[in-house]
C-alpha positions in Angstrom: -20.7 8.7 -13.6 -23.1 10.1 -16.2 -25.5 7.4 -15.2 -26.1 9.2 -11.9 -28.6 11.4 -13.7 -30.8 8.3 -14.0 -30.0 6.6 -10.7 -27.7 7.9 -8.0 -28.2 4.7 -5.9 -26.9 2.5 -8.8 -23.5 4.3 -9.0 -23.1 5.0 -5.3 -19.9 3.6 -3.7 -16.5 4.3 -2.0 -14.2 6.8 -3.7 -11.5 4.9 -5.5 -8.5 6.8 -4.1 -9.5 7.1 -0.4 -8.3 4.6 2.2 -10.6 4.1 5.2 -7.8 3.9 7.8 -4.3 5.4 7.8 -1.7 5.8 10.6 1.5 7.8 10.2 4.3 7.9 12.8 7.5 10.0 12.6 10.3 11.2 14.9 14.0 11.7 15.4 16.4 10.8 18.3 19.8 12.2 19.0 21.9 9.7 20.8 23.0 11.2 24.1 26.6 10.1 23.7 29.8 12.2 23.5 31.2 15.5 24.7 28.6 17.5 26.7 26.0 14.7 26.5 24.6 12.4 29.1 27.0 9.5 28.5 30.8 9.7 28.0 30.6 13.5 28.3 34.3 13.7 29.3 35.4 12.3 25.9 38.2 14.1 24.2 38.0 15.6 20.7 39.2 12.5 18.9 36.8 10.2 20.9 33.9 12.6 20.4 34.6 12.5 16.6 34.1 8.7 16.7 31.2 8.2 19.2 29.3 11.5 19.2 26.9 13.3 16.9 24.7 10.4 15.9 21.0 11.1 15.1 18.3 8.6 13.9 15.1 9.6 12.3 12.3 7.9 10.5 8.7 7.8 9.3 6.3 4.9 9.1 2.9 4.6 7.3 0.3 1.8 7.7 -2.9 2.1 5.7 -5.8 0.0 4.7 -6.3 -1.0 1.1 -7.9 1.0 -1.7 -11.4 0.0 -2.9 -12.1 -1.9 -6.1 -15.2 -3.3 -7.8 -16.2 -6.8 -8.6 -17.3 -7.1 -12.2 -19.7 -9.5 -14.0 -20.5 -10.2 -17.6 -23.4 -7.9 -18.3 -25.8 -7.9 -21.2 -28.7 -5.8 -22.3 -28.0 -2.7 -20.1 -27.1 0.8 -21.3 -23.4 1.4 -22.1 -22.8 3.9 -19.3 -24.7 1.8 -16.7 -22.6 0.1 -14.0 -22.0 -3.6 -14.7 -22.2 -5.3 -11.3 -23.7 -8.5 -9.9 -26.1 -9.3 -7.2 -24.5 -10.7 -4.1 -25.6 -12.8 -1.1 -22.9 -12.7 1.7 -19.4 -11.2 1.8 -16.5 -12.5 -0.1 -13.3 -13.1 2.0 -10.2 -11.8 0.1 -6.5 -11.8 0.6 -3.0 -12.3 -0.8 -2.4 -16.0 -1.6 -0.2 -18.3 -3.7 -2.5 -20.4 -5.9 -1.8 -23.4 -8.2 -3.8 -23.3 -11.4 -5.3 -26.5 -12.8 -2.5 -26.5 -15.4 0.1 -26.6 -12.6 1.2 -23.0 -12.9 1.8 -21.3 -9.6 0.9 -17.7 -9.4 0.7 -15.2 -6.6 -2.2 -12.7 -6.5 -5.2 -11.4 -4.7 -7.9 -14.1 -4.5 -11.3 -14.7 -3.1 -13.2 -18.0 -3.2 -17.0 -17.6 -3.2 -19.5 -20.4 -2.6 -21.7 -21.3 -5.6 -24.5 -18.8 -5.9 -22.9 -16.0 -3.8 -22.7 -13.8 -7.0 -25.4 -13.9 -9.6 -26.0 -12.0 -12.8 -28.8 -9.5 -12.2 -30.5 -10.5 -15.5 -31.4 -8.8 -18.7 -31.7 -5.0 -18.6 -31.1 -5.0 -14.8 -28.3 -3.4 -12.7 -27.0 -5.6 -9.9 -27.2 -4.4 -6.3 -23.5 -4.9 -5.3 -22.2 -1.4 -4.8 -19.3 0.0 -6.7 -15.9 -0.2 -4.9 -17.3 -2.4 -2.1 -14.2 -4.5 -1.7 -10.7 -3.4 -0.6 -7.3 -4.5 -1.9 -4.0 -5.2 -0.1 -3.0 -2.9 2.7 -0.1 -0.5 2.4 3.0 -0.4 4.7 6.1 1.6 4.3 9.0 2.9 6.5 11.7 5.4 5.7 14.8 5.7 7.9 17.8 8.0 8.1 21.1 8.0 10.1 23.3 11.0 10.3 26.5 11.9 12.1 27.9 15.4 12.7 31.6 16.0 13.1 32.7 19.2 14.8 36.0 20.1 13.2 36.3 23.5 14.8 33.9 25.9 16.6 32.8 27.3 13.3 33.2 24.3 10.9 31.4 20.9 10.9 30.9 18.0 8.6 27.7 15.9 8.4 27.4 12.4 6.9 23.9 11.1 6.2 22.4 7.9 5.0 18.7 7.8 3.9 16.8 4.6 3.1 13.4 4.8 1.3 11.3 1.7 2.0 14.0 0.7 4.4 12.6 -2.8 5.0 12.2 -3.4 1.3 8.5 -4.3 1.8 6.5 -5.1 -1.3 3.2 -3.2 -1.6 1.1 -4.9 -4.2 -1.4 -3.0 -6.2 -5.1 -3.5 -6.4 -6.5 -6.4 -8.4 -6.5 -5.7 -12.1 -10.2 -6.7 -12.4 -12.0 -9.4 -14.2 -15.3 -11.2 -14.5 -16.6 -12.5 -11.2 -17.3 -15.9 -12.9 -13.8 -16.1 -14.4 -14.9 -18.8 -16.8 -16.7 -21.1 -14.3 -20.2 -21.3 -13.1 -19.3 -21.6 -9.4 -18.9 -17.9 -9.1 -15.2 -18.0 -7.9 -13.6 -14.7 -8.5 -9.8 -14.8 -9.2 -8.0 -11.5 -9.5 -4.3 -10.8 -10.0 -2.1 -7.9 -9.0 -0.6 -7.3 -12.4 -1.9 -3.7 -12.1 1.4 -2.8 -10.4 2.3 -1.5 -7.0 1.2 1.8 -5.6 4.0 2.0 -3.1 7.5 3.5 -3.2 9.1 0.6 -5.0 12.1 -1.4 -3.8 14.5 0.0 -1.2 16.6 2.9 -2.3 19.7 4.2 -0.5 21.2 7.7 -0.7 24.5 8.8 0.9 25.4 12.4 1.3 28.2 14.5 2.8 28.0 18.2 3.6 30.3 20.8 5.1 29.2 23.8 7.1 31.4 26.7 8.1 
């Protein structure tokens, strides 16, 4: 930020759009069944139309969460200076279902800190907790496809394909939407929600296609 001209250490932190770990796997497999294949290779044309030509493919991605900052109510510091607290210890965070004192049940990204873990740095002072030092929910997604080829003649074939994006309909919550680390109480118990939205591909989507080649 512009405050780096005054102090680079004060604004140092993780990049907001970089995950620390990510693993991607992909592949395809043609079922060895049907005429000319390993199994049932003596199938006639009609049998081969039913049991042959199947292929399965897919991709999977598992990644760690994106970083976010813990805020604090600041006073008496320059407007472009980072508003961050001092911290003693590391806050444990995770996705939970929580019941508010009023009886309302909400799901979100929460962390419970012992009293005194986070403290206001004081007037005209920037806290030492670095920017983007905490990480939000991890990301997991898998896309799958199933296709079948029908050989009508030596020159003509038909292919039917089904694609499923987010095949397992997994919900990928977004990062906490932020908030004051004190959240209206003196115990220093940060409560964040995931109302900021989901970074993932959204709910499962299915696509069916049919193509002819000749």
